C-alpha positions as a Markdown table, in Angstrom:
| # | Residue | x | y | z |
|---|---|---|---|---|
| 1 | Met | 7.4 | 40.7 | -22.3 |
| 2 | Arg | 6.5 | 37.6 | -20.4 |
| 3 | Lys | 5.0 | 34.7 | -22.0 |
| 4 | Leu | 2.1 | 33.0 | -20.1 |
| 5 | His | 2.6 | 29.1 | -20.3 |
| 6 | Arg | -0.4 | 27.0 | -19.1 |
| 7 | Phe | 0.4 | 23.3 | -18.1 |
| 8 | Phe | -0.6 | 20.4 | -16.1 |
| 9 | Ala | 1.6 | 18.4 | -14.1 |
| 10 | Val | 1.5 | 15.7 | -11.4 |
| 11 | Met | 3.6 | 16.3 | -8.3 |
| 12 | Leu | 4.5 | 14.1 | -5.7 |
| 13 | Leu | 3.7 | 16.0 | -2.6 |
| 14 | Ser | 5.7 | 16.0 | 0.6 |
| 15 | Leu | 3.7 | 17.0 | 3.6 |
| 16 | Val | 6.1 | 17.0 | 6.7 |
| 17 | Gly | 5.1 | 18.1 | 10.2 |
| 18 | Leu | 1.2 | 17.6 | 9.5 |
| 19 | Pro | 0.1 | 16.8 | 13.2 |
| 20 | Ile | -2.7 | 14.0 | 12.5 |
| 21 | Phe | -4.3 | 11.8 | 15.2 |
| 22 | Ala | -3.1 | 8.3 | 15.0 |
| 23 | Gln | -5.7 | 5.1 | 14.6 |
| 24 | Thr | -5.4 | 1.9 | 16.7 |
| 25 | Met | -6.7 | -1.2 | 15.6 |
| 26 | Val | -8.3 | -3.8 | 17.9 |
| 27 | Glu | -9.0 | -7.6 | 17.0 |
| 28 | Ile | -11.8 | -9.2 | 18.9 |
| 29 | Gly | -12.2 | -12.9 | 18.6 |
| 30 | Thr | -9.6 | -15.6 | 17.5 |
| 31 | Gly | -12.3 | -18.6 | 17.3 |
| 32 | Thr | -12.6 | -20.4 | 14.0 |
| 33 | Leu | -16.1 | -21.3 | 14.3 |
| 34 | Gly | -18.4 | -20.4 | 11.0 |
| 35 | Thr | -18.5 | -23.6 | 9.3 |
| 36 | Ala | -21.2 | -25.5 | 11.3 |
| 37 | Thr | -25.0 | -25.1 | 11.3 |
| 38 | Gly | -26.1 | -22.3 | 13.6 |
| 39 | Thr | -23.0 | -20.3 | 12.8 |
| 40 | Asn | -22.4 | -20.8 | 9.0 |
| 41 | Tyr | -25.1 | -18.6 | 7.3 |
| 42 | Trp | -24.9 | -15.3 | 9.3 |
| 43 | Pro | -24.0 | -12.4 | 8.5 |
| 44 | Phe | -23.1 | -12.9 | 4.9 |
| 45 | Gly | -24.1 | -16.4 | 4.0 |
| 46 | Asn | -25.7 | -15.8 | 0.6 |
| 47 | Tyr | -27.1 | -19.5 | 0.3 |
| 48 | Trp | -30.2 | -17.4 | 1.4 |
| 49 | Glu | -31.7 | -14.2 | -0.4 |
| 50 | Asn | -32.1 | -12.1 | 2.9 |
| 51 | Asn | -30.1 | -12.0 | 6.0 |
| 52 | Lys | -30.6 | -10.2 | 9.3 |
| 53 | Thr | -27.9 | -10.2 | 12.1 |
| 54 | Gln | -27.5 | -8.2 | 15.4 |
| 55 | Thr | -24.3 | -8.9 | 17.3 |
| 56 | Leu | -23.2 | -7.8 | 20.7 |
| 57 | Tyr | -19.7 | -6.6 | 21.7 |
| 58 | Leu | -18.8 | -5.6 | 25.2 |
| 59 | Ala | -17.0 | -2.6 | 25.8 |
| 60 | Ser | -14.1 | -4.6 | 27.6 |
| 61 | Glu | -13.5 | -6.2 | 24.2 |
| 62 | Leu | -13.7 | -3.2 | 22.2 |
| 63 | Asn | -11.2 | -1.6 | 24.7 |
| 64 | Thr | -10.9 | 1.8 | 23.3 |
| 65 | Gly | -9.9 | 3.1 | 26.9 |
| 66 | Gly | -12.4 | 5.9 | 26.7 |
| 67 | Ala | -14.2 | 7.9 | 24.1 |
| 68 | Ala | -13.3 | 7.4 | 20.6 |
| 69 | Thr | -14.2 | 7.7 | 17.0 |
| 70 | Ile | -14.6 | 4.3 | 15.2 |
| 71 | Thr | -13.7 | 4.7 | 11.6 |
| 72 | Lys | -13.4 | 1.2 | 10.1 |
| 73 | Ile | -14.4 | -2.9 | 10.6 |
| 74 | Ala | -13.4 | -5.9 | 9.1 |
| 75 | His | -14.4 | -9.4 | 9.1 |
| 76 | Asn | -12.1 | -12.5 | 8.8 |
| 77 | Phe | -13.3 | -14.6 | 5.9 |
| 78 | Glu | -13.0 | -18.5 | 5.7 |
| 79 | Arg | -14.8 | -18.9 | 2.3 |
| 80 | Ile | -15.6 | -16.7 | -0.7 |
| 81 | Ala | -18.8 | -17.0 | -2.4 |
| 82 | Thr | -18.8 | -18.2 | -6.1 |
| 83 | Ala | -21.8 | -16.5 | -7.3 |
| 84 | Asn | -24.4 | -13.8 | -6.3 |
| 85 | Asn | -21.6 | -12.4 | -4.6 |
| 86 | Ala | -22.7 | -8.7 | -4.4 |
| 87 | Leu | -25.3 | -8.4 | -1.5 |
| 88 | Thr | -28.0 | -5.9 | -2.5 |
| 89 | Asn | -29.4 | -3.2 | -0.1 |
| 90 | Phe | -26.6 | -3.8 | 2.4 |
| 91 | Thr | -26.5 | -1.5 | 5.6 |
| 92 | Val | -24.8 | -1.8 | 8.7 |
| 93 | Asn | -26.0 | 0.3 | 12.1 |
| 94 | Phe | -24.5 | 0.6 | 15.3 |
| 95 | Lys | -26.3 | 1.0 | 18.7 |
| 96 | Thr | -24.7 | 1.4 | 22.1 |
| 97 | Thr | -26.4 | -0.5 | 24.8 |
| 98 | Ser | -26.1 | -1.4 | 28.4 |
| 99 | Leu | -27.1 | -5.0 | 27.8 |
| 100 | Thr | -24.4 | -7.7 | 28.4 |
| 101 | Asn | -26.3 | -10.2 | 26.6 |
| 102 | Leu | -28.7 | -10.0 | 24.0 |
| 103 | Val | -32.3 | -11.2 | 24.6 |
| 104 | Ala | -33.2 | -14.4 | 22.6 |
| 105 | Gly | -36.6 | -14.6 | 21.0 |
| 106 | Ala | -36.6 | -11.5 | 18.8 |
| 107 | Tyr | -34.4 | -9.0 | 17.2 |
| 108 | Thr | -33.4 | -6.1 | 19.4 |
| 109 | Asp | -35.1 | -2.9 | 19.1 |
| 110 | Met | -32.9 | -0.5 | 17.1 |
| 111 | Thr | -34.4 | 2.8 | 17.7 |
| 112 | Gly | -31.8 | 5.0 | 18.1 |
| 113 | Ser | -29.3 | 3.4 | 16.1 |
| 114 | Val | -26.8 | 5.1 | 13.8 |
| 115 | Asn | -26.4 | 3.8 | 10.3 |
| 116 | Val | -22.8 | 3.8 | 9.5 |
| 117 | Phe | -22.7 | 2.0 | 5.8 |
| 118 | Ser | -25.4 | 1.6 | 3.4 |
| 119 | Ala | -24.6 | 0.4 | -0.3 |
| 120 | Pro | -27.3 | -0.7 | -2.9 |
| 121 | Ser | -24.8 | -3.5 | -3.7 |
| 122 | Phe | -21.8 | -4.6 | -1.8 |
| 123 | Ile | -19.1 | -7.3 | -2.3 |
| 124 | Pro | -18.1 | -7.8 | 1.3 |
| 125 | Ala | -15.0 | -10.0 | 0.6 |
| 126 | Thr | -12.7 | -10.4 | -2.4 |
| 127 | Ala | -10.3 | -12.8 | -0.8 |
| 128 | Thr | -10.1 | -15.0 | 2.4 |
| 129 | Gly | -8.8 | -13.3 | 5.2 |
| 130 | Trp | -9.5 | -9.8 | 6.6 |
| 131 | Asn | -11.8 | -7.7 | 4.5 |
| 132 | Glu | -12.7 | -3.9 | 5.7 |
| 133 | Ile | -15.7 | -1.8 | 5.6 |
| 134 | Asp | -14.9 | 1.8 | 5.7 |
| 135 | Ile | -17.7 | 3.2 | 7.6 |
| 136 | Thr | -19.0 | 6.8 | 8.4 |
| 137 | Asp | -17.1 | 7.7 | 11.5 |
| 138 | Phe | -19.2 | 6.6 | 14.6 |
| 139 | Ala | -18.7 | 8.5 | 18.0 |
| 140 | Tyr | -18.3 | 5.9 | 20.6 |
| 141 | Asp | -18.8 | 6.8 | 24.2 |
| 142 | Gly | -15.9 | 4.3 | 25.6 |
| 143 | Thr | -18.1 | 2.7 | 28.2 |
| 144 | Ser | -21.3 | 0.8 | 26.4 |
| 145 | Asn | -21.3 | -2.2 | 24.8 |
| 146 | Leu | -22.3 | -2.1 | 21.1 |
| 147 | Ile | -24.7 | -3.8 | 18.8 |
| 148 | Ile | -23.7 | -4.0 | 15.1 |
| 149 | Glu | -26.6 | -5.0 | 12.9 |
| 150 | Ile | -25.9 | -6.1 | 9.5 |
| 151 | Val | -28.9 | -6.3 | 7.0 |
| 152 | Trp | -29.0 | -7.4 | 3.2 |
| 153 | Gly | -31.5 | -8.8 | 1.0 |
| 154 | Asp | -33.8 | -9.5 | -2.0 |
| 155 | Leu | -30.6 | -11.1 | -3.7 |
| 156 | Gly | -32.7 | -12.7 | -6.4 |
| 157 | Gly | -30.8 | -15.7 | -6.0 |
| 158 | Tyr | -28.2 | -18.1 | -4.0 |
| 159 | Thr | -25.0 | -20.1 | -4.4 |
| 160 | Ser | -24.1 | -23.2 | -2.6 |
| 161 | Thr | -20.6 | -22.0 | -2.2 |
| 162 | Tyr | -21.4 | -19.0 | 0.1 |
| 163 | Tyr | -19.6 | -16.3 | 2.1 |
| 164 | Arg | -18.6 | -17.9 | 5.6 |
| 165 | Asn | -16.6 | -15.9 | 8.1 |
| 166 | Tyr | -14.8 | -17.0 | 11.4 |
| 167 | Lys | -16.6 | -16.6 | 14.8 |
| 168 | Thr | -15.7 | -17.0 | 18.5 |
| 169 | Ala | -18.0 | -18.8 | 21.3 |
| 170 | Ala | -18.8 | -16.8 | 24.2 |
| 171 | Gly | -20.0 | -18.5 | 27.3 |
| 172 | Ala | -22.2 | -21.4 | 26.9 |
| 173 | Thr | -25.3 | -19.5 | 28.2 |
| 174 | Asp | -24.5 | -16.1 | 26.6 |
| 175 | Val | -26.5 | -14.6 | 23.9 |
| 176 | Arg | -24.1 | -12.6 | 21.5 |
| 177 | Thr | -25.8 | -12.7 | 18.0 |
| 178 | Leu | -29.4 | -12.8 | 16.8 |
| 179 | Tyr | -30.3 | -13.8 | 13.4 |
| 180 | Gly | -32.7 | -14.8 | 10.5 |
| 181 | Tyr | -32.3 | -15.6 | 7.2 |
| 182 | Ala | -34.7 | -16.4 | 4.2 |
| 183 | Asp | -35.6 | -16.5 | 0.6 |
| 184 | Ser | -39.1 | -15.1 | 0.5 |
| 185 | Glu | -38.9 | -12.3 | 3.6 |
| 186 | Thr | -37.0 | -9.1 | 3.2 |
| 187 | Pro | -35.9 | -8.4 | 5.8 |
| 188 | Pro | -36.0 | -11.8 | 7.4 |
| 189 | Ala | -37.8 | -12.7 | 10.3 |
| 190 | Tyr | -36.0 | -13.5 | 13.5 |
| 191 | Asp | -34.8 | -17.3 | 13.4 |
| 192 | Ala | -32.6 | -18.1 | 16.4 |
| 193 | Ser | -29.9 | -17.0 | 18.6 |
| 194 | Ser | -26.2 | -17.8 | 19.2 |
| 195 | Asn | -23.4 | -17.6 | 21.8 |
| 196 | Ala | -21.0 | -17.0 | 19.2 |
| 197 | Tyr | -19.8 | -13.6 | 17.3 |
| 198 | Ser | -18.1 | -12.8 | 14.4 |
| 199 | Asn | -14.4 | -12.3 | 14.8 |
| 200 | Leu | -13.9 | -8.4 | 14.4 |
| 201 | Arg | -11.5 | -5.8 | 13.9 |
| 202 | Ile | -12.2 | -2.1 | 14.7 |
| 203 | Trp | -10.0 | 0.9 | 13.9 |
| 204 | Tyr | -10.5 | 4.0 | 16.1 |
| 205 | Asn | -9.0 | 7.3 | 16.7 |
| 206 | Ala | -9.1 | 8.0 | 20.6 |
| 207 | Ala | -10.6 | 11.3 | 21.5 |
| 208 | Ser | -7.9 | 12.3 | 23.7 |
| 209 | Ala | -4.8 | 11.0 | 21.5 |
| 210 | Ala | -2.1 | 13.1 | 21.2 |
| 211 | Pro | -1.3 | 14.2 | 17.4 |
| 212 | Val | 1.4 | 12.4 | 15.4 |
| 213 | Thr | 3.4 | 13.8 | 12.5 |
| 214 | Val | 3.1 | 12.1 | 9.2 |
| 215 | Thr | 5.1 | 12.2 | 6.0 |
| 216 | Ile | 3.0 | 11.9 | 2.7 |
| 217 | Gly | 5.3 | 11.3 | -0.4 |
| 218 | Thr | 9.1 | 10.9 | -0.8 |
| 219 | Gly | 9.3 | 12.3 | -4.4 |
| 220 | Thr | 11.9 | 15.0 | -5.3 |
| 221 | Thr | 10.3 | 16.4 | -8.4 |
| 222 | Ser | 10.4 | 20.2 | -8.1 |
| 223 | Cys | 7.8 | 22.6 | -9.2 |
| 224 | Ser | 7.2 | 26.3 | -8.9 |
| 225 | Tyr | 3.8 | 26.0 | -7.4 |
| 226 | Pro | 2.4 | 27.0 | -4.6 |
| 227 | Tyr | 5.0 | 29.0 | -4.0 |
| 228 | Tyr | 5.7 | 30.8 | -7.5 |
| 229 | Thr | 6.5 | 34.5 | -7.3 |
| 230 | Leu | 7.0 | 35.5 | -10.8 |
| 231 | Tyr | 3.4 | 36.5 | -10.7 |
| 232 | Glu | 1.5 | 38.7 | -8.5 |
| 233 | Asp | -1.2 | 36.2 | -7.7 |
| 234 | Ala | -1.3 | 32.5 | -7.4 |
| 235 | Arg | -3.7 | 30.0 | -6.2 |
| 236 | Thr | -3.0 | 26.1 | -5.8 |
| 237 | Gln | -5.5 | 23.0 | -4.8 |
| 238 | Ile | -3.5 | 19.9 | -4.1 |
| 239 | Leu | -5.4 | 16.5 | -3.1 |
| 240 | Val | -4.2 | 14.2 | -0.2 |
| 241 | Thr | -6.4 | 11.1 | -0.1 |
| 242 | Lys | -7.5 | 9.7 | 3.0 |
| 243 | Ala | -5.9 | 6.1 | 1.9 |
| 244 | Glu | -2.5 | 8.0 | 1.8 |
| 245 | Ile | -3.0 | 9.7 | 5.3 |
| 246 | Glu | -4.0 | 6.5 | 6.9 |
| 247 | Ala | -1.0 | 4.5 | 5.2 |
| 248 | Ala | 1.4 | 7.1 | 6.8 |
| 249 | Gly | -0.2 | 6.5 | 10.1 |
| 250 | Gly | -3.0 | 9.1 | 10.5 |
| 251 | Phe | -6.6 | 9.3 | 9.9 |
| 252 | Ala | -8.1 | 11.7 | 7.8 |
| 253 | Gly | -10.4 | 14.2 | 9.2 |
| 254 | Glu | -8.8 | 14.7 | 12.4 |
| 255 | Ile | -6.0 | 17.4 | 11.3 |
| 256 | Ala | -5.1 | 19.7 | 14.0 |
């Protein structure tokens, strides 16, 4: 008579020959603005309790080479906040546009925009340098320009050592960013415009990209499951995380 033994085990899984579409990263802007008046408070400056920023990025800067799925963005921080560092009611919205410059004087109408990130409380950076936001995948057409709107507020306090991120100046007459900040307005009213834009990284998966093969796991531990034939029936569930797939050079969700 066979004895049935039930046990829990941790197995390091090797997935070989799994076709997954590769991600590409694009970096926009190499400037070091962001510490002077006019560029220092947006989009993360928690010297104020509320902030709203709209920034325009051109298709030529996004440089996806065609339709793509944008999966992640990052900003380059010059300084980290020392207090009130969790930004409340934090949202990121994307909207494609034919505008090559924003129009100073008022915020751009974001009707039709897509909310790609939202959190009741969000710490945008834990160290200087590039800090990522893992957004909901955004289908980008590859030809339009893109407005990225970041809004947060009602922080309930402020800090004099506030977040600052690096920015790059476009042409002297360009309007690349619209912004507002306040303590008593949620969201804040429009304040001013700037020819600068936040340095940005985007990660994307090209719609026409050829699949790549990735390997997840290098362990040599052997287990009978999922192919154990001592019994007549078997069922196995194994979790592979998005982070593991990305680290291996692919992107989760585009498995062919």
